[in-house]
Structures are given as structure tokens and as C-alpha cells.
C-alpha positions in Angstrom: 0.1 -7.9 23.0 -1.6 -6.3 19.8 0.7 -3.4 17.8 -2.5 -2.0 16.7 -4.8 0.5 18.7 -8.5 -0.1 18.1 -8.7 4.1 18.6 -6.9 4.9 15.7 -8.5 5.6 12.5 -7.8 3.3 9.4 -7.2 6.6 7.6 -4.2 7.2 10.2 -3.0 3.8 9.5 -2.7 4.0 5.8 -1.4 7.4 6.0 1.6 5.7 8.3 1.9 2.1 6.5 1.3 1.0 3.1 1.1 -2.5 4.1 -2.3 -1.5 5.7 -3.5 0.0 2.6 -3.1 -3.2 0.4 -4.8 -5.0 3.4 -7.6 -2.7 3.9 -8.4 -3.1 0.0 -7.8 -6.8 0.4 -10.7 -6.4 2.8 -12.9 -3.9 1.2 -11.9 -1.5 3.9 -12.4 2.5 2.9 -9.2 4.0 4.2 -10.1 7.5 2.1 -13.5 9.0 2.6 -14.6 6.4 5.0 -11.2 6.8 6.4 -12.5 8.2 9.9 -13.7 5.0 11.3 -11.7 3.4 14.5 -9.9 0.2 13.8 -12.4 -1.3 16.4 -15.5 -0.4 14.7 -13.9 -2.0 11.5 -12.8 -4.5 13.1 -16.1 -5.5 14.5 -18.1 -5.1 11.1 -15.7 -7.8 9.8 -15.9 -9.6 13.0 -12.2 -10.0 13.5 -10.8 -9.2 16.3 -8.0 -6.2 16.4 -5.4 -9.3 17.1 -6.5 -11.0 14.3 -6.2 -7.6 12.1 -2.5 -7.2 13.3 -1.5 -10.3 12.1 -3.4 -10.2 9.0 -1.1 -6.8 9.0 2.3 -8.2 9.8 1.5 -10.8 7.2 1.2 -8.1 4.2 4.1 -6.4 5.5 6.1 -9.5 5.2 4.8 -10.2 1.7 5.0 -6.9 0.3 8.8 -6.3 1.8 11.6 -7.4 0.0 14.1 -9.5 2.2 17.3 -7.1 1.8 19.4 -10.0 3.5 18.8 -12.5 0.9 22.2 -11.9 -0.3 25.8 -10.2 -0.2 25.5 -7.9 -3.1 29.4 -6.7 -2.7 29.9 -10.4 -3.8 27.4 -11.0 -6.5 28.2 -11.2 -10.3 27.0 -8.1 -12.1 24.2 -11.0 -13.9 23.3 -12.1 -10.7 22.8 -8.0 -9.6 20.8 -7.2 -12.6 18.6 -10.8 -12.4 17.9 -9.4 -8.5 16.7 -6.0 -9.8 14.2 -7.3 -12.0 12.9 -9.8 -10.3 12.8 -7.9 -6.9 12.6 -4.3 -7.9 10.8 -4.0 -11.5 8.3 -7.0 -10.5 7.4 -4.6 -7.2 7.0 -2.0 -10.0 4.7 -3.6 -12.4 2.4 -4.7 -9.6 2.1 -1.5 -7.8 1.7 1.2 -10.5 -1.5 -0.1 -12.1 -2.8 -0.2 -8.3 -1.6 3.5 -7.8 -3.4 4.3 -11.3 -6.6 2.9 -10.2 -6.6 4.4 -6.9 -5.6 8.1 -8.3 -8.4 7.6 -10.2 -10.7 6.9 -7.6 -9.7 9.7 -6.0 -9.8 12.3 -8.7 -13.0 10.7 -9.3 -14.4 11.8 -5.9 -12.4 15.0 -5.2 -11.5 16.5 -8.4 -14.3 19.2 -8.3 -12.8 20.9 -5.3 -9.6 20.0 -6.1 -8.7 20.8 -9.6 -4.8 20.3 -9.2 -5.4 16.6 -8.8 -5.8 16.2 -12.8 -2.1 17.9 -13.1 -1.5 14.9 -10.6 -3.1 12.3 -12.8 -0.6 13.5 -15.6 2.5 13.8 -13.5 2.0 10.4 -12.2 1.1 9.0 -15.8 4.6 10.6 -16.7 6.2 9.2 -14.4 4.8 5.6 -14.7 5.7 5.8 -18.8 9.2 7.2 -17.2 9.8 3.8 -15.2 
């Protein structure tokens, strides 16, 4: 049985599941302005079954979710804990922050005329990124 409902839209799934966003980006599927398309329509256009898309989404979730059970951090040395933080969480930020910057720029170029507050969002995010 599939975990996806073909009547859901790309935008709905993207809003609920960050792994879906990464999968859609990899497949060239518009989940923002074109986000009202149903998953069934998207699958037909991509020549995928809904089950195949669900499997790809499961794989994307597994790739993007750190394994929290990989160590007993109460017994780890300070060095081991620091290494884990750098290798897992800092690596995640180095990968995701540039991607998010690109997405913000894309949204601003498409919607800033009607939403000037997006310009402020870009600066707040840039400040956050610099701090991190």
C-alpha cells in the first residue's frame, strides 16, 4: 500500500514534508507556483506510478534524516560529541543553507512585487545564515 494520496497537491506535500521538497527539486517538479497539480498528474507527467514516487520519497527521507540511534551520547567523550555535531549538524547546514538561499531568491523574484515584506525576509535569513 502506498503512503501517498494521488489527489494531494505538490504544494500540500511540500508544506508537510521537507524531504518531498528535495525530491521535487531533484525531479524538476514545481511545488510553489505550480504546486496546485495533484500527485497523480505529476506522476503521469514523470511517467512514474504513485508507488514509485512514494518509494523515492521514503529514500529521500532516509537520506536526509540523521540516524539518532547511532550512538549513546551520554557515554561519548567530548571529542566524539563535537565530531558528531560537526559531521552531522554542521554538514547539514552547509548543504541546506545555500539551497534555502536560492529558494528565497526564487520566491522573491516571483512574488516580491505583491509582497514587499519578502525583501525583509531575505535580509533576516541572510543574517541568520551569517550567524550560523
